[in-house]
C-alpha atoms as one frame of an Amber mdcrd trajectory, in Angstrom:
protein
  12.402   8.091 -73.597  15.874   9.015 -72.473  14.964   7.766 -68.961  14.034
   4.320 -70.253  17.189   4.062 -72.293  19.226   4.951 -69.232  17.364   2.316
 -67.151  17.970  -0.340 -69.832  21.702   0.366 -69.794  21.814   0.055 -66.017
  19.985  -3.306 -66.028  22.254  -4.602 -68.766  25.363  -3.584 -66.852  24.008
  -5.213 -63.646  23.280  -8.446 -65.531  26.765  -8.522 -66.954  28.142  -7.974
 -63.416  26.159 -10.914 -62.055  27.395 -13.160 -64.865  30.935 -12.079 -64.112
  30.533 -12.806 -60.374  29.079 -16.221 -61.137  32.024 -16.980 -63.385  34.459
 -15.874 -60.693  32.626 -18.009 -58.082  32.824 -21.095 -60.274  36.511 -20.532
 -60.853  37.093 -19.941 -57.106  35.202 -23.125 -56.129  37.161 -25.079 -58.687
  40.460 -23.737 -57.411  39.423 -24.286 -53.750  38.228 -27.833 -54.446  41.456
 -28.745 -56.188  43.380 -27.992 -52.982  41.131 -30.114 -50.695  42.217 -33.594
 -49.454  40.697 -36.411 -51.495  39.084 -39.213 -49.510  37.879 -42.717 -50.195
  34.737 -43.794 -48.375  33.079 -47.090 -47.574  29.871 -48.110 -45.823  29.891
 -50.363 -42.691  28.855 -53.929 -43.430  27.250 -56.834 -41.583  29.634 -59.776
 -41.194  31.389 -62.233 -38.890  35.125 -61.857 -38.259  37.596 -64.649 -38.941
  40.372 -65.186 -36.418  43.513 -67.235 -36.688  45.531 -67.988 -33.558  49.172
 -68.923 -34.055  51.364 -69.749 -31.083  54.620 -71.641 -30.509  55.095 -74.263
 -27.821  57.335 -77.084 -26.577  56.832 -80.804 -26.010  57.014 -81.765 -22.350
  56.996 -85.046 -20.562  53.552 -85.908 -19.449  54.607 -86.722 -15.891  57.773
 -85.955 -13.899  59.072 -87.227 -10.586  61.180 -85.391  -8.035  63.905 -87.035
  -6.011  64.441 -85.299  -2.706  66.949 -85.567   0.087  67.274 -84.058   3.511
  68.043 -80.376   3.148  71.271 -79.146   4.663  73.279 -82.348   4.067  76.464
 -82.062   2.049  76.592 -83.950  -1.278  79.693 -86.089  -1.761  79.320 -87.391
  -5.354  76.794 -86.901  -8.205  76.615 -89.885 -10.571  73.657 -88.977 -12.843
  73.575 -86.481 -15.720  70.786 -84.712 -17.554  69.360 -86.994 -20.226  70.468
 -90.232 -18.534  68.024 -93.085 -18.529  67.700 -94.291 -14.955  66.088 -97.196
 -13.109  65.372 -97.820  -9.418  68.825 -99.461  -9.260  70.630 -96.389 -10.681
  72.629 -94.430  -8.053  71.908 -90.713  -8.539  74.157 -89.223  -5.839  75.401
 -89.957  -2.339  75.805 -87.851   0.781  78.774 -87.198   3.067  78.415 -89.692
   5.957  80.641 -87.713   8.319  78.490 -84.647   7.744  75.453 -86.866   8.271
  76.827 -88.065  11.630  77.333 -84.473  12.748  73.800 -83.724  11.614  72.469
 -86.635  13.693  74.361 -85.450  16.782  72.968 -81.934  16.335  69.446 -83.294
  16.034  69.875 -85.486  19.120  71.239 -82.533  21.106  68.391 -80.296  19.982
  65.886 -82.996  20.909  67.408 -83.384  24.367  67.399 -79.653  25.005  63.843
 -79.394  23.807  62.769 -82.329  25.999  64.242 -80.576  29.038  62.490 -77.355
  28.078  59.200 -79.204  27.637  59.606 -80.870  31.044  60.234 -77.486  32.662
  57.304 -75.973  30.815  55.050 -78.851  31.887  56.099 -78.347  35.497  55.560
 -74.615  35.232  52.250 -75.220  33.588  51.211 -77.481  36.446  52.127 -74.765
  38.915  50.389 -72.174  36.785  47.308 -74.376  36.631  47.249 -74.639  40.413
  47.795 -70.914  40.759  45.125 -70.227  38.222  42.715 -72.568  39.986  43.398
 -70.748  43.257  42.909 -67.387  41.570  39.622 -68.587  40.081  38.393 -69.745
  43.498  39.444 -66.484  45.136  37.923 -64.432  42.362  34.654 -66.342  42.738
  34.716 -65.832  46.511  35.464 -62.135  46.068  32.615 -61.943  43.614  30.169
 -63.498  46.074  31.332 -61.269  48.962  31.189 -58.154  46.841  27.734 -59.091
  45.576  26.489 -59.600  49.157  28.051 -56.322  50.292  26.578 -54.198  47.515
  23.199 -55.951  47.836  23.177 -55.158  51.550  24.104 -51.534  50.887  21.404
 -51.323  48.257  18.873 -52.815  50.695  19.747 -50.241  53.353  19.448 -47.444
  50.828  16.017 -48.692  49.772  14.893 -48.927  53.428  16.073 -45.358  54.016
  14.126 -44.296  50.983  10.964 -46.010  52.247  11.351 -44.386  55.689  11.862
 -40.980  54.107   8.803 -41.439  51.893   6.679 -42.580  54.868   7.751 -39.571
  56.964   7.021 -37.260  54.061   3.580 -38.793  53.457   2.745 -38.660  57.183
   3.684 -34.992  57.403   1.865 -34.179  54.181  -1.317 -35.854  55.458  -1.439
 -33.515  58.530  -1.120 -29.965  57.264  -1.462 -26.842  59.529  -4.835 -25.118
  59.144  -4.745 -21.356  58.588  -7.473 -18.762  58.221  -8.396 -18.275  54.603
  -7.324 -15.020  53.048 -10.913 -13.860  52.516 -11.706 -14.403  56.197  -8.511
 -12.576  57.129  -9.551  -9.600  55.052 -13.049  -9.611  56.543 -11.745  -9.678
  60.145  -9.253  -6.935  59.443 -11.949  -4.828  57.781 -14.239  -5.277  60.848
 -11.424  -4.278  63.197 -10.467  -1.247  61.150 -14.116  -0.130  61.007 -14.451
  -0.420  64.814 -11.133   1.339  65.395 -12.145   4.146  63.062 -15.460   4.580
  64.952 -13.615   4.517  68.274 -11.228   7.210  67.119 -14.179   9.365  66.044
 -16.075   8.913  69.349 -12.909   9.596  71.350 -12.328  12.771  69.430 -15.927
  13.878  70.041 -15.580  13.108  73.776 -12.363  15.083  74.071 -13.892  18.005
  72.166 -16.978  17.970  74.399 -14.785  17.922  77.487 -12.762  20.862  76.310
 -15.982  22.734  75.452 -17.376  22.037  78.946 -14.168  23.097  80.662 -14.110
  26.347  78.656 -17.782  27.034  79.536 -17.135  26.323  83.235 -14.165  28.623
  83.201 -16.329  31.353  81.678 -19.000  30.961  84.332 -16.362  31.077  86.993
 -14.962  34.280  85.604 -18.379  35.902  85.422 -19.301  34.799  88.924 -16.001
  36.179  90.176 -16.748  39.469  88.515 -20.238  39.561  90.063 -18.834  38.699
  93.475 -16.745  41.824  93.465 -20.011  43.850  93.880 -21.590  41.459  96.329
 -19.084  39.628  98.496 -21.401  36.773  99.281 -22.439  36.238  95.675 -19.333
  34.939  93.957 -18.419  32.340  96.558 -21.844  30.855  96.805 -23.039  31.453
  93.246 -20.251  29.696  91.191 -19.650  26.004  90.676 -16.828  23.875  89.047
 -18.918  20.958  87.783 -21.958  20.334  85.665 -24.019  19.817  88.830 -22.925
  23.225  90.260 -23.742  24.913  87.034 -27.159  23.405  87.130 -27.706  24.783
  90.618 -26.636  28.229  89.534 -28.917  28.006  86.511 -31.849  26.978  88.651
 -31.305  29.793  91.192 -31.179  32.443  88.533 -34.365  31.202  87.032 -36.242
  31.242  90.339 -34.779  34.519  91.457 -33.143  33.050  94.571 -29.499  32.423
  95.268 -27.242  31.195  97.944 -26.341  34.707  99.031 -29.800  36.219  99.021
 -32.883  36.856  97.015 -32.894  37.829  93.396 -34.183  41.136  94.332 -31.036
  41.766  96.300 -28.444  40.226  93.789 -29.731  40.075  90.258 -27.536  38.048
  87.769 -26.289  39.632  84.667 -27.603  38.392  81.328 -24.110  37.441  80.367
 -23.773  35.164  83.367 -27.115  33.611  82.683 -26.064  32.979  79.118 -22.778
  31.466  80.288 -24.629  29.194  82.661 -26.836  28.013  79.779 -23.839  27.320
  77.582 -22.233  25.460  80.464 -25.295  23.256  80.876 -25.399  22.526  77.143
 -21.675  21.670  77.075 -22.186  19.420  80.050 -24.997  17.596  78.289 -22.888
  17.088  75.164 -19.959  15.907  77.241 -22.163  13.397  79.012 -23.692  12.199
  75.722 -20.254  11.767  74.153 -19.019   9.870  77.177 -22.016   7.542  77.114
 -21.513   6.869  73.426 -17.782   6.184  73.908 -18.459   3.822  76.838 -21.128
   2.007  74.848 -18.726   1.616  71.875 -15.949   0.310  74.116 -18.305  -2.402
  75.354 -18.525  -3.682  71.724 -14.735  -3.672  71.175 -13.350  -5.754  68.256
  -9.845  -7.196  68.881  -7.184  -6.578  66.249  -6.665  -9.791  64.169  -3.279
 -11.496  64.721  -2.358 -14.333  62.304   1.357 -14.420  63.097   1.016 -17.557
  65.183  -0.711 -19.655  62.558   1.566 -18.206  59.816   4.597 -19.201  61.846
   3.129 -22.669  62.354   2.368 -22.963  58.604   5.857 -21.768  57.718   7.376
 -24.286  60.118   5.184 -27.004  58.552   6.288 -26.017  55.022   9.948 -25.956
  56.058   9.639 -29.426  57.526   7.830 -30.596  54.382  10.680 -29.272  52.188
  13.211 -30.871  54.482  11.406 -34.222  54.297  11.124 -33.875  50.515  14.867
 -33.199  50.287  15.439 -36.253  52.426  13.344 -38.343  49.999  15.329 -36.992
  47.030  18.612 -37.644  48.813  17.495 -41.183  49.676  16.446 -41.733  46.036
  19.842 -40.591  44.809  21.460 -42.815  47.381  19.469 -45.772  45.969  20.560
 -44.868  42.425  24.174 -44.551  43.567  23.898 -47.875  45.348  22.458 -49.500
  42.231  25.272 -48.086  40.075  27.845 -49.110  42.638  26.320 -52.578  42.720
  26.374 -52.820  38.912  29.972 -51.559  38.701  31.157 -53.732  41.545  29.448
 -56.863  40.186  30.772 -56.121  36.685  34.318 -55.570  37.962  34.198 -58.688
  40.096  32.732 -60.652  37.173  35.558 -59.475  34.906  38.093 -60.589  37.490
  36.417 -64.005  37.562  36.505 -64.136  33.749  40.156 -63.064  33.709  40.973
 -65.742  36.227  39.188 -68.359  34.096  41.107 -67.453  30.914  43.560 -70.029
  29.681  47.208 -69.260  30.294  49.332 -68.192  27.342  51.919 -70.802  28.261
  49.687 -73.540  26.858  50.350 -72.454  23.253  54.083 -72.291  23.861  54.054
 -75.805  25.218  52.080 -77.034  22.245  54.532 -75.362  19.849  57.473 -76.925
  21.662  55.881 -80.355  21.443  55.296 -79.816  17.733  58.943 -78.764  17.284
  59.997 -81.902  19.161  57.884 -84.033  16.838  59.467 -82.369  13.798  62.983
 -82.846  15.156  62.249 -86.472  15.898  60.971 -86.951  12.352  64.110 -85.290
  10.936  66.308 -87.462  13.166  64.514 -90.586  11.975  65.012 -89.463   8.372
  68.724 -88.871   8.995  69.058 -92.345  10.486  67.304 -93.870   7.469  69.777
 -92.055   5.195  72.584 -93.340   7.428  71.196 -96.879   7.167  71.224 -96.446
   3.354  74.889 -95.384   3.528  73.889 -91.927   2.221  73.005 -93.256  -1.276
  69.985 -91.823  -3.190  68.100 -93.800  -5.925  65.024 -92.986  -8.110  61.729
 -94.725  -7.478  60.952 -95.572 -11.102  62.389 -95.757 -14.608  62.775 -92.490
 -16.515  65.040 -89.873 -18.076  66.816 -87.256 -15.943  65.593 -83.763 -16.895
  67.115 -81.607 -14.125  69.871 -81.972 -11.514  69.716 -79.458  -8.691  72.697
 -80.656  -6.559  76.471 -80.402  -6.929  79.350 -82.198  -5.168  80.475 -80.390
  -2.037  77.310 -78.307  -1.763  74.458 -78.845   0.582  71.051 -80.120  -0.473
  68.381 -77.410  -0.816  64.707 -77.520   0.136  63.478 -78.376  -3.380  63.936
 -81.346  -5.661  67.489 -82.643  -5.920  66.890 -84.534  -9.178  63.906 -84.483
 -11.568  63.291 -87.281 -14.076  60.553 -87.868 -16.631  58.224 -90.835 -16.526
  58.536 -92.661 -19.866  55.378 -94.649 -19.332  53.050 -91.584 -19.539  52.127
 -89.771 -22.844  53.915 -86.579 -23.790  52.136 -83.246 -24.010  52.443 -80.059
 -26.025  52.427 -76.909 -23.865  51.703 -73.486 -25.359  51.135 -70.087 -23.706
  48.247 -67.904 -24.972  47.545 -64.212 -24.412  44.146 -63.092 -23.105  43.226
 -61.930 -26.616  44.159 -65.328 -28.088  42.346 -67.150 -25.268  39.034 -65.616
 -26.462  39.173 -67.806 -29.595  40.570 -71.018 -28.060  38.502 -73.223 -25.793
  38.974 -76.629 -24.233  37.895 -79.296 -26.740  38.625 -77.139 -29.834  40.341
 -78.815 -32.792  43.752 -77.353 -33.603  46.472 -77.845 -36.212  49.671 -78.914
 -34.439  52.954 -79.059 -36.352  56.087 -80.464 -34.698  59.402 -79.912 -36.394
  59.358 -80.939 -40.035  56.420 -83.331 -39.641  53.109 -82.492 -41.335  50.351
 -80.768 -39.248  48.033 -83.015 -37.300  44.541 -82.285 -36.005  44.325 -82.663
 -32.225  42.021 -81.425 -29.457  42.851 -78.959 -26.682  42.741 -81.070 -23.526
  43.255 -78.411 -20.861  43.374 -74.591 -20.494  44.130 -72.773 -17.272  45.506
 -69.435 -16.106  49.282 -69.346 -15.816  50.329 -69.568 -12.173  53.204 -67.082
 -12.500  51.664 -64.643 -15.006  47.906 -63.863 -14.811  48.109 -62.248 -18.268
  48.777 -65.647 -19.882  46.933 -68.956 -20.203  48.475 -72.431 -20.513  46.966
 -74.772 -23.099  47.922 -78.470 -23.056  47.495 -81.086 -25.768  48.261 -84.695
 -24.952  50.173 -86.237 -27.839  49.433 -89.678 -29.231  51.978 -92.406 -28.595
  55.092 -92.029 -30.686  54.544 -88.339 -31.467  57.096 -85.785 -30.268  60.184
 -85.853 -28.157  60.973 -84.007 -24.939  61.977 -80.403 -25.656  60.767 -80.455
 -29.280  59.269 -77.143 -30.475  56.088 -76.819 -32.482  53.385 -74.520 -33.823
  49.824 -74.297 -32.631  47.136 -72.930 -35.023  43.373 -72.472 -34.499  40.805
 -71.110 -36.943  37.783 -69.445 -35.303  34.917 -67.227 -36.364  33.195 -64.619
 -34.239  29.520 -63.897 -34.002  27.890 -61.818 -36.713  28.206 -58.070 -36.122
  25.897 -55.483 -37.706  28.577 -52.809 -38.078  32.015 -53.877 -39.337  34.512
 -51.437 -40.828  37.900 -51.780 -42.524  40.747 -51.673 -40.025  42.412 -48.732
 -41.836  39.299 -46.616 -41.052  39.940 -47.034 -37.328  42.197 -44.543 -35.537
  43.455 -44.023 -31.973  44.035 -40.751 -30.087  46.678 -39.967 -27.440  44.374
 -41.366 -24.754  44.118 -44.654 -26.687  40.483 -44.016 -27.507  39.257 -45.308
 -30.865  37.623 -43.010 -33.413  36.708 -42.849 -37.109  36.268 -40.066 -39.664
  32.868 -39.832 -41.356  31.748 -37.566 -44.202  29.534 -34.661 -43.120  28.338
 -31.353 -44.603  28.500 -27.738 -43.584  27.609 -24.357 -45.106  30.613 -22.444
 -46.470  31.285 -19.167 -48.278  31.170 -20.935 -51.632  28.142 -23.048 -50.670
  27.730 -26.449 -49.007  30.988 -28.339 -48.591  32.046 -31.777 -47.332  33.987
 -32.158 -44.066  35.626 -34.995 -42.161  33.957 -35.390 -38.763  35.677 -37.230
 -35.892  33.389 -39.767 -34.183  34.494 -41.833 -31.166  33.526 -45.514 -31.344
  33.693 -48.641 -29.189  35.424 -51.653 -30.730  33.724 -54.967 -29.972  36.092
 -57.246 -31.899  38.712 -57.083 -34.648  41.039 -59.176 -36.799  43.796 -58.336
 -39.246  41.399 -56.617 -41.690  38.168 -55.558 -39.998  36.875 -54.212 -36.698
  33.372 -54.669 -35.271  31.938 -51.379 -33.938  29.120 -50.892 -31.455  26.044
 -49.518 -33.212  24.575 -46.140 -32.319  27.021 -43.420 -33.330  27.347 -44.910
 -36.833  25.130 -47.243 -38.859  24.986 -48.959 -42.234  24.375 -45.665 -44.050
  27.371 -43.825 -42.613  30.122 -42.884 -45.085  33.435 -43.891 -43.448  36.677
 -42.365 -44.676  39.086 -45.268 -45.200  41.793 -43.383 -47.100  42.858 -39.762
 -47.525  45.511 -37.990 -49.590  46.374 -35.850 -46.566  46.300 -36.211 -42.825
  42.881 -35.294 -41.501  41.617 -33.459 -38.436  38.116 -32.890 -37.094  36.093
 -30.583 -39.389  38.699 -30.703 -42.187  37.112 -29.874 -45.582  37.438 -32.797
 -48.028  36.299 -33.992 -51.430  35.640 -37.417 -52.836  38.415 -39.289 -54.605
  38.009 -38.954 -58.383
């Protein structure tokens, strides 16, 4: 029971705490909201913008005439004044005749000098023409000679190349025949086999000979020993050749000898044995000799290919030499072709250079033109002299500008300008590029001159200002009797733009330091005290604007966007705000 009571107290205390926190939150939000900037919002609207163009201008004469005089002449007297009405019989100003005479003398002297220069230039040009003609002929002759020379050299080079190729082909078609390597190996193998057999037989022969000589020496020794007992025995019973040994062997076998009967001189067994060995050695010696002689009869000569190898090497060397000669002749042909091309090109350029027109021609033409100009100026001076230096207008009008003064020389421009009274007057006004967008040729305008009431007239002409490309000149021809020269007036045009889907009040439009346009719109964000309103900066593109509204390109904002048009404080991006109460 006590546990439940304790739990109830805890829950009650927690509930009271939550109520207290809620109360504090409400008070905090109220205090926080009171400090926020208050804003007024408006939705973009669909509309067309009205434009009014006001500009001031001046009435000008419809047509003006310029009176000119020869520049450089000194003015003696000026009779006309600005605003004077003049006729073709009105003297405007006159020129100093003495100065005019000096001017005529100068022109005549300049003409004479220039005529002499032209004559000299014509003579020089004639000589230059002859020289140039000679140079052209010589250049053409040099070209022909050089072409013949290089063609001849090229022909010789090609002939040398053909000869070298023929010699190479002829040599290549007759190669030196040599024994094939397999045949060489077979012949050498046969020779080596024969030589090896010969060496073996020779060794056997020499061994058999030595064996026979040793056996004969043994028999001789034994016979000498036996002869010591019987004086007649040794001399008659020994021999130094295979035939003698055979005799001794035969006598011992029959029991007879050269010195007496066997009964008288019996041979020792050792001697008999020696005689047998001697006979056997003799037989082997004879057999070895027969075999050696028979082998010698079948002798195989040692192969020798040095001669044909030398001939083949000489043939190859000559072939390489002929091949080098062909290559050298080919390069000589290429060099001759390049030399021909270069020589012909160089000679052709010299011909072209010789055929070029001389620069003196232009100088002569300029001098002739200067002479024509001087002659024209001299004729003009003489006409002024014939008119006693007096200058008159060509038609009736009013003088608007005088550009000459007594004692000064006439400039290059107009000396006197007067307005033609027979042509209608015109109202001239300058428009900015922004104003030009709403004024077109043929538009009806309200024109007010001085204190007279406005009058509806049409724009007759619009063109870019010649001196300032940022301005446009609009002209309105005035009806007869309206306006006076120099009168000021006001030009007014009412125009309406196309319909835009997104137009905002002008006070909602702002500009940053980079002159980019932006607006503030109402957005939301989560805060400590819950969701709050903020001013969000959004950059926009202005399509058109007047004194009250601006047309904005759709996309970043639309008809449902809340635009901030007024605020109690200066705003920045993400500044917390509240609606105006």
